[in-house]
C-alpha positions, 0 to 999 in steps of 0.5 A, a space after each residue: 484520515 477517516 472523518 474528514 470528507 473532501 469533496 472538492 476539485 480542482 477548480 473548487 480548491 481554486 475558487 475557495 483559496 481565492 475568495 478566501 484571500 479577498 481582503 475588503 471582505 470583512 475589515 477585521 482581524 480573526 483570533 483564531 487565524 494567521 496572516 500569511 504576512 506572520 507565518 513567513 516571518 517566522 520559521 515555526 510557523 512556516 514549518 507549521 505550515 508545512 506539517 499541514 502539507 504533509 497531513 494529506 498523506 493520511 495514515 497511507 495504507 492505514 485505512 479502514 478499506 485497504 488497495 490490497 481488496 483491488 488486487 489478488 491479495 485481500 477481498 473486503 468482508 463487508 459488502 456496501 463499500 463500492 469495492 465491487 464497483 471496482 472490481 467487477 468493471 462498472 465503474 464509470 464518470 458517474 458511479 465511482 468506486 471506492 477511493 482513499 484520500 491518498 489519491 483522490 483527485 481533488 484532494 491530491 489537488 489540494 495538497 498541490 495548492 498547498 505545497 505550491 503556496 510553500 515554494 511561492 512564500 519561502 523564497 521570500 519568508 523574512 526568517 532568518 534561518 537559511 537552514 531551516 528556510 531552504 529544507 522547509 522548501 526542499 520538503 514542499 518540493 518532494 511534497 508536491 511531487 509525491 501527490 503529482 505521483 500519486 495522480 500520475 499513477 492511479 489516472 495517468 497524465 494529470 494537469 500541472 499546476 505549479 501556482 497558487 491561483 488568484 481572482 479571476 483566473 482561467 481555471 479550466 486546464 489540459 491535462 500534461 502528457 505522461 513524460 511531461 509529467 514525468 519530467 515534472 516529478 523528477 525536476 521537483 525531485 532533484 531540487 528536493 535532493 539539492 536542498 534536503 542534502 545535509 540537513 539529516 532525517 527525522 522520521 515522517 519527514 522528507 529527506 535527500 534519501 527519499 527524494 532519491 527514492 521517489 526519485 527511482 519509482 517514478 522511473 522504474 514506473 516510466 520504464 514498465 510495459 503500461 507507460 511504452 506506447 509500442 507495448 500498450 498496443 500489443 497487449 491492449 486494444 481498449 488502451 492502444 486505441 486511445 487518441 491520447 496515448 501521450 497522456 498515459 504512455 511514451 509514444 517515442 524515445 529509447 525504452 532502454 535508455 529509460 530502464 537504465 535511468 531506473 537501474 542508476 537511480 536504485 542503485 544510488 539509493 542503495 549506495 547511499 545508505 543502508 537497509 535492514 540484514 541485507 549483507 547475508 550470505 547464507 539464509 537465517 533460520 525459519 523462526 529468525 527470517 519469520 521474526 526479522 519480517 515481523 520486526 519490518 512490519 512493526 518498523 522497529 516500534 515494538 518490543 516484538 522484534 529487533 528495533 534496527 529494522 527501522 532502518 528499513 524505512 526510508 519515508 514512513 508514517 509515524 506517529 508526529 504532529 505532521 499528522 491530523 488525529 483521527 477524531 474520537 481515537 486516542 493518540 492519533 493511533 492506528 486501529 489496524 488490528 479491529 479492522 482486520 483482526 479476527 472477529 473472535 477476537 472482537 475484531 472487523 476482518 476488513 481485507 482478509 488475505 485469499 487463496 490466490 495469495 497464499 498459494 503463491 508462498 513457495 516452500 521452504 525448499 523454494 519449490 511453488 506450492 501445488 495442490 496437486 501434490 498430496 503432502 501439499 494438500 494435507 498439510 497446506 500451511 506447512 513448510 512454507 515461505 517464513 513470511 507467510 507465517 508474519 503475514 497470514 492468520 490461518 486455521 490453527 495460528 496460534 494469536 494472542 489470549 482472546 478476550 475475556 469474554 471468548 477466552 473460556 471457548 478458546 483457552 489456547 488462542 488458535 485461530 479458528 476458521 474451520 467446522 470441526 466433527 463434535 463427534 455426535 454428528 454435528 459440527 462446531 463452528 470455529 470462533 472465527 467464522 461467519 457461523 461463531 457465536 461472536 460477532 459473526 457478522 465480522 467473521 471472514 469470507 476467505 477463513 483468513 485473517 491478516 497478520 502483517 501490521 498488526 502488533 502481535 505483543 500479548 499486551 497489546 488489545 485490538 480493539 476501539 479502546 487501544 490504539 497501535 503505533 506501527 509506521 506506514 511504509 510509504 518508501 523502504 529500502 527493500 523496495 529500491 532493492 527489488 527496484 534495482 533487480 528489477 532494471 538489471 533483469 530489463 537491462 541484461 544484468 542478470 547476475 547482479 539482479 540476482 545477488 539482490 534477490 538472494 539477499 532478501 530471501 537469505 533474511 527471510 530465511 528463504 534459499 537462493 535462487 538460480 533461474 535464467 530468463 523470463 523464469 528469474 522475472 517471474 521469480 523476481 515478480 512473485 519475491 516482489 509480491 511475498 516481500 512487499 504484500 499489503 503495502 500498497 504495490 500489487 495494483 501498481 505492479 500487475 498494472 504496470 506489467 500488464 498482468 491484471 487479467 491473471 490476477 484480479 481476473 482469477 477472481 477470489 479463492 478461498 479455503 474450506 477447512 473442515 476436521 473430522 475425528 479419527 477413528 476411536 477419536 473423542 471430541 475433546 470438551 473445548 476445540 483445539 487444533 489437534 493433528 493426533 485427534 483430527 482429520 483435516 480436509 482443505 477445500 479452494 473454493 470460488 468465493 463470489 458472495 461480495 463480489 464477482 471479479 472481472 477485468 476491463 482494461 479500462 480498469 488500469 487508469 481510475 476514472 475522472 469523475 462526470 463531476 470534474 469533467 463537467 467543471 473542466 471541459 479542457 479535461 480528457 477522458 480516460 481510455 475505456 470510459 
């Protein structure tokens, strides 16, 4: 929630709530508060309390600054947001880089405390609806597990707090091991699975399937390279020499058993429900593949695409009373379009795709894109994986009608991120460049814009006066299919992995793969990169595979688009993309306009702030800081 600024530490949270319970402080009943006894005596009030616990999910990945900007997916356009503190590896306990509210240490512990309050009070609640009581208890277990999962995957092992503290208690708590945290989270999820069984599923609320899916994710992470002690020691001297290795990895145990557990958990989800068009035996057309992917990104909520794509969503952030509305933004909607769309539409170009991502989209025949291939270089935006066209706005892409004050410059509604020969020895600056006459300060530095998660309906303007209502996919079915395929590869069942990879590809209009061994693993990883792009997986995937030196560490690449008039051609009065009039030249460039990225192994985990360390002297800092 954009205007909610919570800076509390675990200690501060505990103390604030402890003192709020001092009954002798003021012997009056506030008229704008509800007592604890009244809350747990009434089913709807108890449910409202749980809704508040949900509110800490915030807007998921729909914040103005996206986790994608910490990966090889995106670059954040605007300087001064503390993104480069992370991507340039200068983060320290006294200089913490940007953190999202969806995983911020103090905020997650505040959420966990609220879940603990619910778990302490629901068993003794006096309202009579036993089914509702069990459902709310199951949701509280799920939410506590979700918030601990967020802490675990960003910080490693954290203090496990399973009660709400009172006055005069010792609030200093040591970090638990990674193994202990996984077991605690899985235990909470097993409780949620049992209590939510048969309770149905409401969009935006936890369900049995959501608890099963989160368990599958946690177990997949636990089996991965980053959390296997011997692998960590072999791949990173910074992590391997950490004297508290058990805080971030298993130092003993059977890794094969961990992979098998992840495999079984993911398969249980696949068997228990179904996703969207994952029963195909051959690729759909390119156009249908593009529309399928748009439908998934819209979550079935838009008039554009297929409403049945909502079946993909296992846990979503939806337009519901579960979440607090953003101040001054109508309907609690999401301004993802204005945050990320082109400046020529009066949008802000926030988290723009980088060339590193664009290059990883395959050609339609399943081959890799290659700048050394003269045909690829001459037309880099043609004949690509259909998901590219549903995700990225590139020079010449058709988009929505321009705002009224810009429509006269572009009557054909094409994205303009290049520089075009004016026929008089000069250049026409594309409307969506940083040299544009339209809000140039909001122009993309990479010459791309995000399309995914922006409603393509021409009637939905991406501006401050309207907000799209698109669900954020905390967990979706295809993640489970990819998790299962990965675990199958790691346990030697390549045929089963290939079957599920191809089901995902067929839905997107892409051909089957037949790879084996390491090549199949690489293919799976790229498939996951493309399918789940901008969904906050790449940051975690690159780390758990221990490959970020080749992702973030590659730096930022952007593209320069230069169009020259063909011999004898005349520049039109108003520019439009036209290969019969212009020869287009594409040049990939290093981009250091905001960041000079590099990788340092300390960045595998987020730093614990100096203030947090000072407040709790039992905390141990993460490696490398």
